[in-house]
C-alpha positions as CSV (number, residue, x, y, z in Angstrom):
1,M,114.0,96.3,64.6
2,T,111.9,99.6,65.1
3,K,108.5,99.0,66.6
4,M,105.7,100.1,64.5
5,L,102.6,101.6,66.3
6,D,99.2,102.0,64.6
7,L,99.1,105.7,65.1
8,W,95.8,106.0,63.5
9,D,94.3,104.1,66.4
10,I,96.1,105.8,69.2
11,Q,94.7,109.2,70.5
12,G,97.1,112.1,69.5
13,N,97.8,113.6,73.1
14,V,99.4,110.1,73.8
15,V,102.2,110.6,71.5
16,R,102.4,114.4,71.3
17,P,102.6,117.1,74.1
18,Y,100.7,119.5,72.1
19,G,102.3,122.6,73.7
20,R,105.6,121.7,72.2
21,F,104.1,121.3,68.6
22,G,102.7,124.9,68.4
23,F,99.4,124.6,70.4
24,P,99.7,127.4,73.0
25,V,96.0,127.4,74.2
26,A,93.8,124.8,75.6
27,R,90.5,124.1,77.1
28,Y,89.3,121.2,79.2
29,L,85.5,120.2,79.2
30,L,83.8,117.9,81.6
31,L,80.6,116.1,80.6
32,N,78.0,114.0,82.3
33,V,76.2,111.2,80.6
34,R,72.5,111.4,81.0
35,H,71.1,108.8,78.6
36,G,73.3,105.8,77.5
37,R,71.9,105.0,74.0
38,L,71.5,108.5,72.9
39,A,75.0,109.3,74.3
40,R,76.5,106.5,72.2
41,Q,75.0,108.0,69.2
42,W,76.6,111.3,70.1
43,L,79.8,109.6,70.6
44,A,79.6,107.8,67.2
45,D,79.1,111.2,65.6
46,L,82.2,112.7,67.7
47,V,84.7,109.9,66.9
48,P,85.8,111.1,63.4
49,R,86.6,114.4,65.0
50,I,89.1,112.7,67.4
51,T,92.6,113.7,66.8
52,T,94.9,110.6,66.3
53,S,98.7,110.2,66.5
54,A,99.1,110.0,62.9
55,T,102.1,111.9,61.4
56,W,101.5,115.4,60.4
57,G,103.1,116.5,57.2
58,D,103.1,115.7,53.4
59,G,105.1,112.5,53.6
60,P,103.8,108.8,53.3
61,G,101.0,108.4,55.8
62,G,101.0,112.1,56.8
63,V,98.0,114.3,57.4
64,P,97.6,117.9,57.5
65,K,98.4,119.6,60.8
66,P,95.1,120.7,62.4
67,M,94.4,124.2,63.7
68,A,92.8,122.6,66.8
69,T,92.8,119.1,68.3
70,L,90.2,117.1,70.2
71,N,90.8,114.1,72.4
72,M,88.6,112.2,74.9
73,A,89.0,110.4,78.1
74,I,86.3,108.5,80.1
75,N,86.2,107.6,83.9
76,H,84.9,104.4,85.3
77,A,81.5,105.9,86.1
78,G,81.4,107.3,82.6
79,L,82.0,103.9,81.0
80,A,79.2,102.5,83.1
81,A,76.8,105.3,81.9
82,L,77.7,104.5,78.3
83,D,76.3,100.9,79.0
84,V,79.8,99.3,78.7
85,P,79.2,95.6,79.9
86,Q,79.6,94.9,83.6
87,A,82.3,92.2,83.0
88,T,84.3,94.7,81.4
89,L,83.9,97.1,84.1
90,N,84.9,94.7,86.6
91,S,88.1,94.0,84.7
92,F,89.6,97.4,85.3
93,P,92.0,97.7,88.3
94,Q,90.7,98.8,91.6
95,E,92.4,102.2,91.6
96,F,90.8,103.3,88.4
97,T,87.4,101.8,89.6
98,M,87.6,103.9,92.8
99,G,88.7,107.0,91.3
100,M,91.1,109.8,92.5
101,R,88.7,111.2,95.3
102,K,88.7,107.8,97.0
103,R,92.3,107.3,96.7
104,R,93.2,110.8,98.3
105,D,94.8,109.3,101.5
106,I,97.2,107.3,99.2
107,I,98.2,110.1,97.1
108,G,98.3,112.7,99.9
109,D,95.3,115.0,99.1
110,D,94.7,116.2,102.5
111,G,94.4,119.6,104.2
112,P,94.1,122.4,101.7
113,S,94.3,119.7,98.8
114,S,91.3,117.7,100.2
115,P,88.3,117.3,97.9
116,A,86.3,119.6,100.0
117,H,88.5,122.5,98.5
118,W,88.2,121.4,94.9
119,D,86.5,123.3,92.2
120,P,82.7,122.9,92.4
121,V,82.7,120.9,89.2
122,W,84.6,118.2,90.8
123,R,82.8,118.0,94.3
124,D,79.7,116.2,93.1
125,S,80.2,112.5,92.3
126,E,76.5,111.4,91.7
127,G,73.7,112.0,89.5
128,D,73.4,114.7,86.9
129,K,76.5,116.6,88.2
130,A,78.9,113.7,88.2
131,V,81.9,113.9,85.9
132,H,81.9,111.1,83.4
133,I,83.9,112.5,80.2
134,L,86.8,114.6,79.7
135,L,87.4,116.5,76.4
136,T,90.7,118.1,75.8
137,L,90.9,120.9,73.2
138,N,94.2,122.4,72.1
139,A,94.5,125.0,69.3
140,Q,97.1,127.0,67.5
141,T,95.3,130.3,67.9
142,P,92.5,131.8,70.2
143,K,90.4,131.9,67.2
144,A,90.8,128.3,66.2
145,M,90.1,127.3,69.9
146,Q,86.9,129.3,69.9
147,Q,85.8,127.7,66.8
148,Q,86.5,124.1,68.0
149,Y,84.9,125.0,71.4
150,D,81.7,126.1,69.6
151,T,81.6,123.1,67.3
152,I,81.8,120.7,70.4
153,V,79.2,122.8,72.4
154,Q,76.9,122.5,69.5
155,T,77.2,118.6,69.5
156,V,76.4,118.6,73.1
157,T,73.3,120.8,72.3
158,D,72.3,118.6,69.5
159,S,72.6,115.4,71.6
160,Q,69.0,115.9,72.9
161,G,70.1,115.9,76.5
162,A,72.1,112.7,76.2
163,V,75.2,114.6,77.5
164,A,75.5,117.8,79.3
165,L,78.5,120.2,79.7
166,L,79.2,120.7,83.4
167,D,79.8,124.2,84.8
168,G,81.9,125.0,87.9
169,H,85.5,125.3,86.9
170,V,87.0,128.3,88.9
171,G,88.3,131.0,86.6
172,Q,89.8,134.6,87.2
173,D,88.2,136.4,90.1
174,G,86.4,133.3,91.2
175,Q,84.2,133.2,88.1
176,L,82.7,129.7,87.5
177,M,83.2,128.6,84.0
178,P,82.0,125.8,81.7
179,Y,85.6,125.0,80.8
180,Q,89.1,124.9,82.3
181,E,91.4,127.1,80.3
182,G,95.1,126.4,79.7
183,H,97.9,128.2,78.0
184,L,101.5,128.6,77.7
185,L,103.1,131.6,79.7
186,W,104.5,134.4,77.8
187,E,107.7,136.5,78.3
188,E,108.6,139.6,76.3
189,G,105.8,138.9,73.9
190,K,106.9,135.2,73.2
191,P,105.4,131.8,74.5
192,T,107.7,130.1,76.9
193,A,107.8,126.6,78.5
194,K,107.7,128.3,82.0
195,E,105.2,127.6,84.8
196,H,104.3,130.1,87.6
197,F,107.1,129.5,89.9
198,G,109.5,130.5,86.9
199,Y,111.0,127.1,86.1
200,T,111.4,125.9,82.5
201,D,109.2,122.9,82.3
202,G,108.5,120.0,79.8
203,I,112.1,118.8,79.3
204,G,112.4,115.2,80.2
205,D,109.2,113.5,78.8
206,P,110.0,109.6,78.3
207,Y,111.0,108.4,74.9
208,F,109.4,105.0,74.2
209,E,109.4,102.5,71.3
210,G,107.2,103.4,68.3
211,I,106.9,107.3,68.8
212,A,107.9,109.6,65.9
213,D,110.2,111.9,67.8
214,P,113.6,112.5,66.5
215,R,115.9,109.6,67.4
216,Y,118.4,112.0,69.2
217,R,115.9,112.8,71.8
218,V,116.2,109.2,73.3
219,E,119.3,110.5,75.1
220,G,118.5,110.9,78.7
221,R,114.7,110.3,78.1
222,G,114.8,106.5,77.4
223,K,116.6,103.8,79.4
224,Q,120.3,103.7,79.9
225,M,122.1,100.6,78.9
226,E,125.2,99.0,80.7
227,D,127.4,100.5,77.9
228,G,126.2,103.9,78.7
229,T,124.0,104.3,75.5
230,W,120.1,105.1,75.7
231,Q,117.4,103.0,74.2
232,P,113.5,103.6,73.9
233,L,111.5,102.4,76.9
234,A,109.1,99.5,76.2
235,T,105.7,100.6,74.8
236,G,103.9,98.7,77.4
237,E,104.9,101.2,80.1
238,F,102.5,103.7,78.4
239,L,100.2,101.8,76.1
240,L,98.0,98.8,77.0
241,G,98.4,95.8,74.9
242,H,102.1,96.1,74.5
243,I,105.2,94.4,76.2
244,D,106.4,96.5,79.1
245,E,109.8,96.7,80.8
246,A,109.2,93.4,82.7
247,R,108.7,91.7,79.3
248,E,105.0,91.2,80.2
249,Y,101.7,92.8,79.0
250,P,100.4,95.3,81.7
251,P,97.1,94.2,83.2
252,A,94.3,95.5,81.1
253,P,90.5,95.3,80.9
254,E,88.8,92.9,78.7
255,P,88.5,92.2,75.9
256,V,91.9,92.9,74.4
257,L,90.3,94.7,71.4
258,F,88.8,97.2,73.8
259,S,92.1,97.9,75.8
260,R,94.8,97.6,73.2
261,N,96.4,101.0,72.3
262,G,94.6,102.7,75.3
263,T,96.2,104.2,78.3
264,Y,95.2,105.7,81.7
265,M,95.2,109.5,82.3
266,V,95.7,111.1,85.9
267,Y,94.1,114.5,85.6
268,R,95.1,117.1,88.2
269,K,94.3,120.7,88.6
270,L,97.3,122.1,90.7
271,H,97.1,125.5,92.3
272,Q,100.4,127.1,92.9
273,N,101.0,129.4,95.9
274,V,103.3,131.8,94.3
275,A,103.4,134.2,97.3
276,S,104.5,131.3,99.6
277,F,107.1,130.1,97.0
278,D,108.6,133.6,96.7
279,A,108.7,134.1,100.4
280,L,110.4,130.8,101.1
281,L,112.9,131.4,98.4
282,Q,113.8,134.9,99.7
283,R,113.9,133.8,103.4
284,E,116.0,130.8,103.0
285,G,118.0,132.0,100.1
286,A,119.2,135.2,102.0
287,H,121.6,133.1,104.0
288,Y,122.2,130.3,101.5
289,P,125.7,130.1,99.7
290,G,124.9,131.0,96.2
291,G,121.7,132.9,96.9
292,P,118.0,132.4,96.1
293,E,118.5,131.5,92.6
294,L,120.9,128.5,93.4
295,L,118.5,127.6,95.9
296,A,115.6,127.5,93.6
297,A,117.6,125.2,91.3
298,K,118.3,122.9,94.3
299,F,114.5,122.6,94.8
300,V,113.9,121.2,91.2
301,G,117.4,120.0,90.1
302,R,117.5,122.5,87.3
303,W,118.1,126.3,86.9
304,R,115.0,128.2,86.5
305,D,116.1,130.3,83.5
306,N,117.0,127.5,80.9
307,G,116.7,124.1,82.7
308,A,120.5,123.6,83.0
309,P,120.8,120.5,85.2
310,L,122.7,120.9,88.5
311,V,124.6,117.6,88.0
312,S,126.3,119.6,85.0
313,A,126.2,123.1,86.4
314,P,126.3,122.9,90.3
315,D,127.2,126.5,90.9
316,A,127.2,130.1,89.2
317,K,130.6,129.6,87.7
318,S,129.9,126.2,86.2
319,K,126.5,127.6,85.1
320,A,128.1,130.6,83.2
321,A,130.4,128.1,81.4
322,W,127.4,125.8,80.7
323,D,125.4,128.7,79.2
324,A,128.3,129.8,77.0
325,T,128.5,126.3,75.5
326,F,124.8,126.0,75.3
327,A,124.4,129.2,73.3
328,Q,126.7,127.9,70.6
329,A,125.4,124.5,70.5
330,S,123.1,122.9,67.8
331,P,119.5,121.9,68.7
332,E,120.4,118.2,69.1
333,Q,123.4,119.2,71.3
334,Q,121.3,121.5,73.4
335,D,118.8,118.8,73.9
336,A,121.6,116.3,75.2
337,M,123.0,119.0,77.5
338,L,119.4,119.2,79.0
339,S,118.6,115.6,79.2
340,D,121.6,113.3,78.7
341,F,122.9,112.8,82.4
342,V,122.9,110.3,85.3
343,Y,123.7,110.7,88.9
344,D,126.7,108.3,89.1
345,Q,128.9,111.1,90.2
346,D,126.4,112.6,92.6
347,M,125.1,109.8,94.7
348,S,125.3,111.8,97.8
349,G,123.1,114.4,96.4
350,A,125.7,117.2,96.8
351,R,124.8,118.7,93.5
352,C,121.2,117.6,92.9
353,P,119.5,117.1,96.2
354,M,117.7,113.8,96.9
355,S,114.5,116.1,97.6
356,A,114.8,117.8,94.2
357,H,111.8,117.6,91.8
358,I,113.5,115.8,88.9
359,R,115.4,113.3,91.1
360,R,112.3,112.3,93.0
361,L,110.2,111.9,89.8
362,N,112.9,110.2,87.8
363,P,115.7,109.0,90.0
364,R,117.4,107.3,86.9
365,A,120.0,104.7,88.5
366,S,120.6,106.6,91.7
367,L,118.4,104.2,93.9
368,E,120.7,101.3,93.0
369,I,123.0,102.0,96.0
370,K,125.7,100.3,97.8
371,A,127.7,101.5,100.7
372,G,131.3,103.0,100.2
373,T,134.5,102.5,102.3
374,C,133.6,105.6,104.4
375,P,130.6,106.2,106.6
376,G,127.9,108.1,104.6
377,Q,129.8,107.4,101.3
378,F,127.6,105.8,98.5
379,A,128.0,104.6,94.9
380,R,125.7,103.0,92.2
381,D,125.7,99.3,92.5
382,I,126.9,98.5,89.0
383,G,125.4,95.4,87.5
384,A,122.8,94.9,90.1
385,F,120.1,94.9,87.4
386,D,119.9,94.2,83.8
387,T,120.0,97.9,83.0
388,P,120.9,100.9,85.0
389,G,117.8,102.5,86.4
390,A,115.8,99.4,86.0
391,L,113.8,100.3,89.3
392,A,113.0,103.8,87.9
393,N,112.1,102.6,84.4
394,R,108.9,100.7,85.9
395,R,107.9,104.1,87.2
396,R,108.1,106.5,84.3
397,I,105.0,108.7,83.3
398,L,104.2,110.8,80.2
399,R,103.3,114.5,81.2
400,R,100.8,116.5,79.4
401,G,99.1,119.8,80.1
402,L,99.6,123.5,80.3
403,A,99.7,126.3,82.9
404,Y,96.3,128.3,83.7
405,G,95.6,131.6,85.0
406,N,97.7,134.6,85.7
407,S,100.2,135.2,88.6
408,S,101.3,138.7,87.7
409,D,100.0,139.7,91.3
410,R,102.5,137.6,93.5
411,S,101.5,139.2,96.8
412,S,98.9,136.5,97.6
413,D,98.4,133.0,97.3
414,K,94.9,133.6,96.4
415,G,93.8,133.8,92.8
416,N,93.6,131.4,90.0
417,H,97.0,130.3,88.8
418,G,98.6,126.8,88.4
419,V,99.1,123.9,86.2
420,I,96.7,121.5,84.6
421,M,98.7,118.3,84.9
422,M,97.8,115.2,82.8
423,M,99.9,112.1,83.4
424,L,99.7,109.1,81.2
425,N,100.6,105.5,82.2
426,A,99.8,101.9,81.7
427,D,99.3,101.2,85.4
428,I,98.1,104.0,87.8
429,A,99.2,102.1,91.0
430,R,102.6,101.2,89.9
431,Q,103.4,104.4,88.1
432,Y,101.6,107.5,89.2
433,E,100.5,106.4,92.8
434,F,103.7,104.9,93.6
435,I,105.7,108.1,92.6
436,Q,103.2,110.4,94.5
437,Q,103.2,108.2,97.8
438,Q,106.6,106.9,98.0
439,W,108.7,109.3,96.1
440,V,107.0,112.7,96.4
441,N,105.4,112.4,99.9
442,Y,108.0,110.0,101.5
443,G,111.7,110.0,101.2
444,N,112.8,106.6,102.5
445,D,113.9,105.3,99.2
446,F,116.2,108.2,98.9
447,R,117.6,107.8,102.5
448,E,115.7,110.9,103.4
449,G,113.3,109.7,105.9
450,N,110.1,111.7,105.9
451,D,111.5,114.5,103.8
452,K,109.1,115.2,100.9
453,E,109.8,116.5,97.4
454,V,110.0,120.4,97.7
455,L,107.3,121.5,95.3
456,L,104.6,118.8,95.2
457,G,105.0,117.4,98.7
458,N,102.0,117.7,101.0
459,H,104.0,119.5,103.7
460,N,102.7,120.0,107.2
461,P,104.0,121.5,110.5
462,F,105.3,118.3,111.7
463,D,108.0,117.7,109.0
464,P,108.6,120.8,107.2
465,T,112.2,120.4,106.2
466,C,114.5,119.2,103.5
467,V,118.3,118.7,103.0
468,V,120.2,120.6,100.5
469,H,123.9,121.1,100.1
470,A,125.7,124.3,100.0
471,A,127.2,125.7,96.7
472,D,130.0,123.2,96.6
473,P,130.6,121.3,93.4
474,Q,132.9,118.8,95.2
475,G,130.2,118.1,98.0
476,D,132.6,119.0,100.8
477,A,130.5,121.5,102.5
478,P,128.1,120.4,105.2
479,P,124.5,119.9,104.3
480,R,122.0,122.6,105.1
481,F,118.3,122.5,106.2
482,V,115.6,124.3,104.4
483,R,113.0,125.1,107.2
484,N,109.3,125.6,107.4
485,I,108.4,124.7,103.8
486,P,104.8,125.6,103.4
487,R,102.3,123.8,101.0
488,L,103.5,125.1,97.7
489,V,100.9,123.3,95.5
490,E,97.4,122.4,96.3
491,T,95.0,120.1,94.4
492,R,91.9,121.8,93.1
493,G,90.4,118.7,91.4
494,G,90.9,115.7,89.2
495,D,90.2,112.0,88.5
496,Y,91.5,108.8,86.9
497,F,90.5,108.5,83.3
498,F,90.8,105.8,80.6
499,V,92.0,107.1,77.3
500,P,90.6,104.6,74.7
501,S,91.9,104.0,71.3
502,L,89.9,104.8,68.3
503,T,88.9,101.3,68.0
504,A,87.6,101.2,71.5
505,L,85.6,104.4,71.1
506,R,83.9,102.9,68.0
507,L,83.1,99.7,70.1
508,V,81.6,101.7,72.9
509,A,79.6,103.8,70.4
510,R,78.1,100.8,68.7
511,G,77.6,98.8,71.8
512,L,79.7,96.0,70.5
513,I,82.0,95.3,73.4
514,D,82.1,91.5,74.2
515,P,84.2,90.6,77.2
516,T,83.5,86.9,77.0
């Protein structure tokens, strides 16, 4: 039976990655709450403008597609400033209460990623400069964005000082801005799904029960069953108040009416060191069989141009055949080619390395390992769990956000270019923090020791290597070491936010939360 969700109660960015739905520009605003009662009145006036997950279109229950969207998230300090009862505040999990800055040692925000190097808007955590509320605006056109932004700024002005828009987002040429911009990158006059390193992004977002995506998109994005078919992940992996993959309700703040249909957002501004990336690729790719482009594919597990997975196209010859088939395939077939794969025939990482981005963030069933008959030979332990990939199914996250800035000058790491990454999950510690600490910045689960994930790892001079295999689809060639990997991505700010349901926002606005 299909699970039905109250899409009118769930914020729209939980269900929809707006960039894929024709919203190529975004602005992210940070607000400070300065007067609780008046701020709740401002919130009450703003709630009707919040974009829900209601279906767009002319069908039953449909609403017109907006030219611009508005969504809201609130951190723990912001909920306190809005006079949410202390009993409710105390019922939130520790990681959310502490916030990203205080969890920096756990998630690896050290060195150039430490809070001392974050944008000025994120550096103050007290008083009138503290971040409390995140507003995310997405629009179909720059004009619609400007209109939406002007409208929101006017509500702040009309709040009589109850809330204030914070300045200090670093923009182009170091200019400090009252918002963080985001946008799709363009190639040959057309918007693309690329990011500044050149990879096609946004392919493998999880499919869970109750969302309105076409059913065919579950292939490779849901959970694999023992018979090889794919089913949606449990809703409770991403929304509070719903059953998760453990057949339990995820821990949630009280009361239930306040937490149900809400989720947690991990917001991170990630600066990309494009010059260091290009230099690494050229230096190591010059003597790598298959050249720099295959090595770039090894870093992520997908080819940069169209996202072809290495498990299906491990070298240039197979990639050419894959491309020819892809060009003739229907949209549904193309989607399956990009997402419907497992690592059963690549347990050694000969095709897609254990350090590759997509394998670290979603290892599918490749962590369920048993030893083979020969030294160093491994296979998936079939039948070890109720479903293949059960270990990974508890670590899935929804990814939202866009690129920011311009990297046309790739001669230096300086500048303003990267990705605004917003990750949604029902349990920050079990999902996001576990992935970041154990799978991105540590490799033991993948039999890789201290080897980090290539792109997001907090590389340092003491262990700057990873293992990749040569251009050999059979995996018979010896492994190769990529040496002296620099820090390719650096954190420039962020925090942990709660994304309330529309019901919860109304409760906060009216001061009606009763945790007893």
